[in-house]
C-alpha positions as CSV (number, residue, x, y, z in Angstrom):
1,M,-0.4,23.5,106.9
2,E,-3.9,24.9,107.2
3,K,-3.3,26.7,110.4
4,L,-0.2,28.3,109.3
5,Q,-1.6,29.6,106.2
6,T,-4.7,31.0,107.9
7,L,-2.3,32.6,110.7
8,I,-0.3,34.1,107.5
9,K,-3.5,35.3,105.8
10,E,-5.1,36.8,109.0
11,E,-1.9,38.3,110.9
12,A,0.8,38.4,108.5
13,I,1.7,42.0,107.0
14,V,3.1,42.2,103.6
15,I,5.5,45.1,103.2
16,S,6.6,44.8,99.5
17,D,6.4,42.1,96.8
18,Q,9.7,40.6,98.6
19,V,9.0,41.2,102.2
20,I,6.3,39.7,104.5
21,V,6.4,40.4,108.4
22,M,5.1,37.4,110.6
23,D,6.0,39.1,114.2
24,T,2.9,38.1,115.8
25,F,3.1,34.3,115.5
26,L,6.7,33.3,114.2
27,N,9.5,36.0,114.6
28,H,8.7,38.2,117.6
29,Q,6.0,36.4,119.5
30,V,5.2,32.8,119.6
31,D,2.7,30.4,120.9
32,P,4.7,27.8,122.5
33,A,1.8,25.1,121.8
34,F,1.9,26.1,118.0
35,M,5.8,25.7,117.8
36,M,5.5,22.4,119.3
37,E,3.1,21.4,116.6
38,L,5.5,22.8,113.9
39,G,8.3,20.8,115.7
40,E,6.2,17.6,115.4
41,Q,5.7,18.0,111.8
42,F,9.5,18.4,111.2
43,A,10.2,15.5,113.5
44,S,7.9,13.2,111.6
45,R,9.2,14.3,108.3
46,F,12.7,13.6,108.9
47,K,12.5,10.7,111.8
48,E,14.1,8.2,109.5
49,H,17.3,9.9,109.3
50,H,18.9,9.0,112.7
51,I,19.4,12.7,113.3
52,T,21.9,13.6,116.2
53,K,21.6,17.3,116.1
54,V,19.2,20.1,115.2
55,I,20.8,23.1,113.9
56,T,19.6,26.8,113.1
57,I,20.7,30.3,112.9
58,E,20.2,33.0,115.7
59,S,17.5,34.1,116.4
60,S,14.1,33.5,114.8
61,G,14.7,29.9,114.0
62,I,15.4,29.1,117.6
63,T,12.0,28.5,118.8
64,V,10.7,26.0,116.1
65,A,14.3,24.5,116.1
66,F,14.0,23.9,119.8
67,A,10.5,22.2,119.3
68,T,11.9,20.0,116.7
69,A,14.9,18.9,118.8
70,L,12.8,18.5,121.8
71,V,10.5,16.0,119.9
72,L,13.4,14.3,118.3
73,G,15.3,13.9,121.7
74,V,18.5,15.7,120.5
75,P,20.5,18.8,121.1
76,L,20.0,22.0,119.5
77,V,23.0,23.8,118.0
78,F,22.2,27.6,117.0
79,A,25.0,29.6,114.8
80,R,25.7,32.7,116.7
81,R,25.8,36.0,114.8
82,K,28.0,37.8,117.5
83,K,30.9,36.8,119.1
84,T,30.9,36.9,122.9
85,L,33.6,37.9,125.2
86,V,33.6,34.5,126.7
87,G,33.0,32.5,123.7
88,D,34.8,29.7,122.4
89,T,38.0,30.6,120.2
90,E,37.7,27.7,118.0
91,M,34.8,28.8,116.0
92,L,33.8,27.6,112.3
93,V,32.6,31.0,110.8
94,E,30.9,32.1,107.5
95,R,30.0,35.6,106.2
96,V,26.9,35.8,104.9
97,P,24.3,38.5,103.6
98,S,21.0,38.6,105.3
99,F,18.1,39.5,103.4
100,T,15.7,40.5,105.8
101,K,18.5,42.3,107.9
102,G,20.0,44.0,104.7
103,M,23.4,43.6,106.1
104,V,26.2,41.1,105.9
105,T,27.0,39.2,109.3
106,D,29.2,36.4,110.4
107,I,27.5,33.3,111.6
108,M,29.7,31.1,113.7
109,V,29.5,27.6,115.6
110,S,31.9,26.2,118.1
111,K,34.1,23.4,116.4
112,Q,33.2,21.3,119.6
113,L,29.5,21.2,118.9
114,L,29.7,19.3,115.5
115,S,31.7,16.4,114.4
116,E,31.9,13.8,111.6
117,T,29.7,11.5,113.3
118,D,26.7,13.9,113.6
119,Q,23.7,13.7,111.3
120,V,22.2,17.4,111.2
121,L,18.8,18.7,110.6
122,F,18.8,22.3,109.6
123,I,15.6,24.1,110.8
124,D,14.6,27.8,110.0
125,D,11.6,30.2,110.2
126,I,11.8,31.4,106.8
127,I,14.0,30.9,103.7
128,A,14.3,33.5,101.1
129,N,17.6,33.8,98.8
130,G,19.2,31.1,100.9
131,D,22.4,32.9,101.6
132,A,22.5,32.1,105.5
133,A,21.4,28.5,104.6
134,R,24.6,28.4,102.4
135,G,26.7,29.7,104.9
136,L,25.4,27.3,107.2
137,I,25.9,24.4,105.0
138,K,29.7,25.4,104.6
139,I,30.0,25.0,108.4
140,I,28.4,21.8,108.4
141,E,30.6,20.4,105.7
142,R,33.8,21.9,107.3
143,A,33.0,20.3,110.6
144,G,32.9,16.9,108.6
145,A,29.0,16.5,109.8
146,T,26.4,15.4,107.6
147,L,23.4,17.4,106.4
148,V,20.4,15.2,106.1
149,G,17.8,17.9,105.3
150,A,16.3,21.3,105.9
151,G,12.9,22.1,107.6
152,I,11.6,25.5,106.7
153,V,8.3,27.0,108.2
154,V,8.0,29.5,105.5
155,E,9.5,29.2,102.2
156,K,9.3,32.3,99.8
157,A,9.3,30.0,96.9
158,F,9.5,33.2,94.4
159,Q,13.0,33.5,95.7
160,S,15.9,31.2,95.0
161,G,16.7,29.8,98.3
162,G,14.6,26.6,98.4
163,A,15.4,25.7,94.9
164,Y,19.1,26.1,95.4
165,L,19.0,23.5,98.5
166,R,16.7,21.2,96.5
167,E,19.1,21.4,93.3
168,S,22.0,20.7,95.6
169,G,20.5,17.5,96.7
170,I,19.2,18.5,99.9
171,Q,15.7,17.2,101.3
172,V,13.7,20.3,102.0
173,E,10.5,20.2,103.6
174,S,8.6,23.6,103.6
175,L,5.5,23.8,105.7
176,V,4.1,26.5,103.7
177,K,5.5,28.0,100.3
178,I,4.4,31.5,99.4
179,A,4.4,31.8,95.7
180,S,3.9,35.6,95.5
181,L,3.4,38.7,97.6
182,T,2.4,40.9,94.6
183,D,0.0,43.7,95.3
184,G,0.1,43.0,98.8
185,E,-1.7,39.7,98.5
186,V,-0.1,36.4,99.9
187,Q,-0.6,33.6,97.2
188,F,0.5,30.1,98.3
189,S,1.9,27.5,96.1
190,S,2.2,23.7,96.7
């Protein structure tokens, strides 16, 4: 997406050759109309899959996953990173490292929210090493649901996450792929 590439070039901050910050338009502040554009992109790319639920991981992926779910007319489920005091006791849990947070957390989804009849679309803002995605896939599999694909706003193609999903036979649709962040410069790939 040209508009997304322009936002990355103009507003993103490259912290290192591994880290880019996109807080002004994707992770901390969002333009609702632009999120709807992204949701429409993902909905059009996966419309033939008869999706019954969209899933993401708390918290940065929620806005674009919500937009996608709204366009598809299906519920959105998000994996929590923290258990609540009044939360469901029947949870599917996976321990995953977070590249951007630099720590290991549990992600959890209530067993009530996924079933063997669900056709699930995973949507996320960024994929780097894919650890969180792998954890979420395990949760989807343990629920007996079917993962039909993954929609990623920004894929850091120089890291292994997107490649791992593709090698696992998962349809991955990335709106933008970053090939490199070397020398503070964003280089895109197709």
